[in-house]
C-alpha positions as CSV (number, residue, x, y, z in Angstrom):
1,M,-3.3,-1.7,21.7
2,I,-6.2,0.1,20.5
3,A,-8.6,-1.0,18.0
4,V,-7.3,1.3,15.2
5,F,-6.4,-1.7,13.2
6,I,-10.0,-2.8,13.4
7,L,-11.3,0.6,12.1
8,L,-8.8,0.8,9.3
9,D,-9.9,-2.5,8.2
10,A,-13.4,-1.1,7.8
11,F,-11.9,2.0,6.3
12,L,-9.4,0.6,3.8
13,G,-10.7,-2.9,3.1
14,W,-7.2,-4.3,4.3
15,R,-6.7,-7.9,4.0
16,L,-3.7,-9.8,5.8
17,F,-1.6,-12.3,4.1
18,A,0.7,-14.7,6.2
19,G,2.8,-17.7,5.5
20,Q,5.2,-20.2,7.0
21,A,9.1,-19.8,6.5
22,T,10.5,-21.7,3.5
23,A,13.9,-22.2,2.5
24,V,15.0,-21.4,-1.0
25,A,15.0,-24.2,-3.2
26,P,18.7,-25.4,-4.5
27,L,19.4,-24.6,-8.1
28,P,18.4,-27.6,-10.3
29,A,21.0,-28.9,-12.7
30,S,18.9,-27.6,-15.6
31,G,15.8,-25.5,-16.1
32,L,16.7,-22.3,-14.9
33,V,14.2,-19.4,-15.5
34,T,15.2,-16.0,-16.4
35,V,13.5,-13.3,-14.2
36,G,14.4,-10.1,-15.9
37,N,18.2,-10.3,-15.5
38,V,18.3,-12.6,-12.7
39,N,18.0,-16.4,-12.8
40,V,15.7,-17.9,-10.4
41,A,15.7,-21.5,-9.1
42,G,13.2,-23.8,-10.9
43,S,10.2,-22.8,-13.1
44,S,7.7,-21.9,-10.6
45,V,8.1,-18.1,-11.2
46,R,7.1,-16.1,-14.2
47,F,8.1,-12.3,-14.6
48,E,8.8,-10.2,-17.6
49,G,11.0,-7.4,-16.5
50,V,14.1,-6.3,-14.5
51,L,14.2,-6.9,-11.1
52,P,15.1,-3.7,-8.9
53,P,18.5,-3.6,-7.6
54,A,18.6,-4.0,-3.6
55,P,20.8,-2.3,-1.0
56,S,23.1,-4.9,0.8
57,R,21.8,-3.7,4.3
58,L,18.7,-2.0,5.7
59,P,17.7,-1.2,9.2
60,T,14.2,-1.5,10.6
61,L,12.2,1.7,10.7
62,T,10.2,3.3,13.4
63,V,7.0,5.1,12.5
64,Q,3.9,6.6,14.3
65,L,0.5,7.8,13.0
66,E,0.4,11.7,12.0
67,H,-2.9,13.0,13.0
68,P,-4.0,15.4,10.2
69,D,-6.1,18.4,10.6
70,A,-9.4,16.7,9.7
71,A,-11.7,20.1,10.1
72,R,-9.3,22.0,7.7
73,I,-9.3,19.4,5.4
74,A,-13.1,18.9,5.5
75,A,-13.5,22.8,4.9
76,S,-11.3,22.5,1.7
77,L,-13.1,19.5,0.3
78,L,-16.8,20.1,1.4
79,G,-16.9,23.8,1.9
80,P,-16.9,26.1,4.8
81,G,-20.4,25.1,5.8
82,A,-19.5,21.6,6.7
83,Q,-21.3,20.3,9.8
84,A,-19.2,18.4,12.3
85,Q,-20.2,15.5,14.5
86,N,-17.9,13.7,17.0
87,Q,-18.7,10.1,18.3
88,G,-16.0,9.2,20.5
89,A,-12.6,9.1,18.4
90,I,-14.5,9.3,15.3
91,A,-15.2,12.6,13.9
92,T,-17.8,13.1,10.7
93,Y,-18.0,16.1,8.6
94,T,-20.9,16.5,6.1
95,G,-21.6,19.1,3.5
96,A,-23.3,19.4,0.0
97,S,-20.7,17.6,-1.7
98,G,-20.1,14.5,0.3
99,W,-18.9,13.5,3.8
100,L,-15.4,13.0,5.5
101,Q,-14.7,10.7,8.5
102,A,-11.5,10.9,10.6
103,A,-10.4,8.7,13.4
104,N,-6.8,8.1,14.6
105,G,-5.2,9.6,11.7
106,A,-7.2,7.8,9.1
107,L,-9.5,9.7,6.7
108,L,-12.4,8.5,4.6
109,F,-14.1,10.8,2.0
110,H,-17.1,9.8,0.0
111,R,-18.9,11.9,-2.6
112,S,-22.5,12.6,-2.4
113,G,-24.7,11.2,-5.2
114,G,-24.0,8.1,-7.4
115,G,-21.8,7.7,-10.3
116,G,-24.1,8.5,-13.2
117,S,-23.8,6.7,-16.4
118,R,-20.6,8.4,-17.7
119,P,-17.9,6.0,-19.1
120,L,-14.7,5.3,-16.9
121,P,-12.0,7.8,-17.5
122,T,-8.6,6.8,-18.9
123,T,-5.8,5.9,-16.6
124,A,-4.3,9.3,-17.3
125,Q,-7.5,11.2,-16.5
126,A,-8.0,9.2,-13.4
127,R,-4.5,9.8,-12.3
128,A,-4.9,13.5,-12.9
129,A,-8.2,14.0,-10.9
130,A,-6.6,12.1,-8.0
131,D,-3.7,14.2,-8.1
132,Q,-5.9,17.5,-8.1
133,F,-8.0,15.9,-5.2
134,L,-4.9,15.5,-3.2
135,A,-3.8,18.8,-3.6
136,R,-7.0,20.3,-2.4
137,M,-6.4,18.4,0.8
138,A,-3.5,20.7,1.7
139,L,-1.9,18.1,3.7
140,V,-0.3,15.9,1.2
141,P,3.4,14.9,2.2
142,A,5.9,15.9,-0.2
143,D,7.2,12.2,-0.5
144,L,3.6,10.9,-1.2
145,V,4.2,9.2,-4.6
146,F,2.2,7.6,-7.1
147,D,2.0,3.7,-6.9
148,R,-0.4,2.2,-9.3
149,V,-3.8,2.3,-10.8
150,T,-6.4,-0.7,-10.5
151,L,-9.8,-1.4,-11.4
152,V,-12.0,-1.7,-8.5
153,T,-15.8,-2.2,-8.6
154,G,-16.5,-0.1,-11.3
155,T,-14.1,2.7,-10.4
156,L,-10.3,3.4,-11.1
157,A,-8.4,3.2,-7.9
158,V,-5.3,5.5,-7.7
159,E,-3.0,4.5,-5.1
160,Y,-0.2,6.3,-3.7
161,Y,2.5,5.6,-0.8
162,Q,4.8,7.7,1.3
163,R,8.7,7.3,1.0
164,Y,11.2,7.5,3.8
165,Q,14.8,8.3,2.3
166,G,14.0,6.9,-1.1
167,Q,12.3,3.5,0.3
168,P,8.6,3.2,0.3
169,V,6.8,3.0,3.7
170,F,3.4,1.0,2.5
171,N,1.5,1.9,5.7
172,G,1.3,5.6,4.8
173,R,-1.1,5.4,1.8
174,C,-3.8,7.1,-0.1
175,E,-6.4,5.5,-2.4
176,V,-8.5,7.7,-4.5
177,K,-11.4,5.9,-6.5
178,V,-12.3,7.9,-9.7
179,D,-15.5,7.0,-11.7
180,G,-17.2,9.0,-14.7
181,Q,-18.3,11.6,-12.4
182,G,-14.9,12.4,-11.0
183,V,-13.6,11.5,-7.5
184,Q,-16.0,9.1,-6.0
185,S,-14.0,8.3,-2.6
186,A,-10.6,8.5,-1.0
187,T,-8.8,6.6,2.0
188,C,-5.8,8.1,3.4
189,I,-3.6,7.5,6.5
190,W,0.0,9.1,7.1
191,A,2.9,7.4,8.7
192,D,5.2,9.8,10.2
193,A,8.9,8.2,9.9
194,L,10.8,8.9,13.1
195,G,13.9,7.1,11.9
196,P,15.8,3.6,12.1
197,A,14.9,1.4,14.9
198,D,17.9,-1.1,14.7
199,S,21.2,-1.4,12.9
200,P,21.2,-2.3,9.3
201,R,20.9,-6.1,8.4
202,P,21.5,-8.0,5.2
203,I,18.7,-7.9,2.6
204,L,17.6,-10.7,0.4
205,A,18.0,-10.3,-3.3
206,P,14.5,-10.0,-5.1
207,A,15.1,-13.3,-6.9
208,E,15.3,-15.2,-3.4
209,A,12.3,-13.2,-2.2
210,L,10.2,-14.4,-5.4
211,Q,11.4,-18.1,-4.9
212,D,10.5,-18.0,-1.0
213,L,6.8,-16.6,-2.0
214,A,6.6,-19.3,-4.9
215,D,7.5,-22.0,-2.4
216,A,5.0,-20.6,0.3
217,R,2.0,-20.3,-2.3
218,G,3.0,-23.8,-3.5
219,A,3.8,-22.7,-7.1
220,S,5.1,-25.1,-9.6
221,A,6.2,-25.4,-13.4
222,G,2.4,-26.4,-14.0
223,D,1.1,-23.6,-12.1
224,P,3.8,-20.7,-11.7
225,L,3.7,-17.7,-9.7
226,L,2.8,-15.0,-12.4
227,V,4.7,-11.7,-11.0
228,Q,3.6,-8.2,-12.2
229,G,6.1,-6.1,-10.2
230,V,8.6,-6.2,-7.3
231,V,9.4,-3.3,-4.7
232,L,11.4,-2.9,-1.7
233,G,9.9,-1.0,1.1
234,Y,9.1,-1.0,4.9
235,V,5.7,-2.4,6.2
236,A,3.9,-3.4,9.4
237,A,0.6,-5.1,10.0
238,T,-0.6,-3.5,13.3
239,Y,0.4,-0.6,15.3
240,E,-0.9,1.5,18.2
241,A,-2.7,4.6,17.6
242,N,-0.7,6.9,20.0
243,A,2.6,5.2,20.0
244,A,5.7,4.5,17.8
245,W,5.7,1.2,16.0
246,P,8.4,-0.8,14.0
247,T,8.3,-1.6,10.4
248,V,10.4,-4.3,8.7
249,P,11.8,-4.1,5.2
250,A,9.9,-6.3,2.9
251,W,9.9,-7.1,-0.8
252,R,6.4,-6.3,-2.2
253,V,5.3,-8.8,-4.9
254,E,2.5,-7.7,-7.1
255,L,0.9,-10.7,-9.0
256,S,-0.8,-10.8,-12.3
257,D,-4.1,-10.6,-10.7
258,G,-3.2,-7.6,-8.6
259,S,-2.9,-9.1,-5.3
260,L,-0.1,-8.0,-3.1
261,Y,2.2,-10.1,-0.8
262,Y,4.8,-9.0,1.4
263,V,8.3,-11.0,1.8
264,N,10.3,-10.2,5.1
265,A,13.7,-9.0,3.3
266,Y,15.6,-10.5,6.3
267,T,14.1,-13.9,6.4
268,G,12.2,-14.6,3.3
269,T,8.9,-15.4,5.3
270,L,5.7,-13.8,4.3
271,V,4.4,-11.0,6.4
272,P,1.0,-9.4,6.9
273,G,0.6,-6.0,5.1
274,P,-1.9,-3.6,3.9
275,V,-3.2,-4.1,0.4
């Protein structure tokens, strides 16, 4: 196992969430809570919305890192005069507009200069700036789709994830941070989906996954799990830089504070995942 995960932790600011297996609590005689259009046991979950439909079965998915042409991307972002410096597996390109680092499939861009005193753009303006920035990279997969916008340390972080046959692959991601001056920085990694690894297995309903997460988090009626969104996709915590690695179907649960948790869609246990 190569230390690519350590590098990506430094690049992307990933955090790992883990938990123990917990059984779905039995339905009480009363006090059902409606989660969108689904009843969830107990009163430990709050979610205003409609839960997404779930396929009855999904396989695990094999992926591997896709190594982008960093020199070409650097020329597009920094100009043809960008200077390159290689230090082992890390390549750094510097130009008048900023610098770009590449290692084991991960890319990190940062603009030169500070953010100035201009106010933050609107969410729509940040999204437009991020879309234009990714188009300049000339290596954006056709299935890289918009995910969400969050406020991160004085910037708007516009996030994208990859999809495979309609299902998100959460490890293939780009995060573009936009401030009043435009794109401040970006972190990207591409996960090349190779295909199913195992036969399809039954998938937990999203309501069950939410209850499992609530149980693992110790949520209660007095301190319920406040859910912002629920998405089904594929995720893995660690992987080898030059080999294929498996992902597992998981329900990604976004809480009202912006934190993300991943619930194994086979077992209902929490699994580590990129944030």
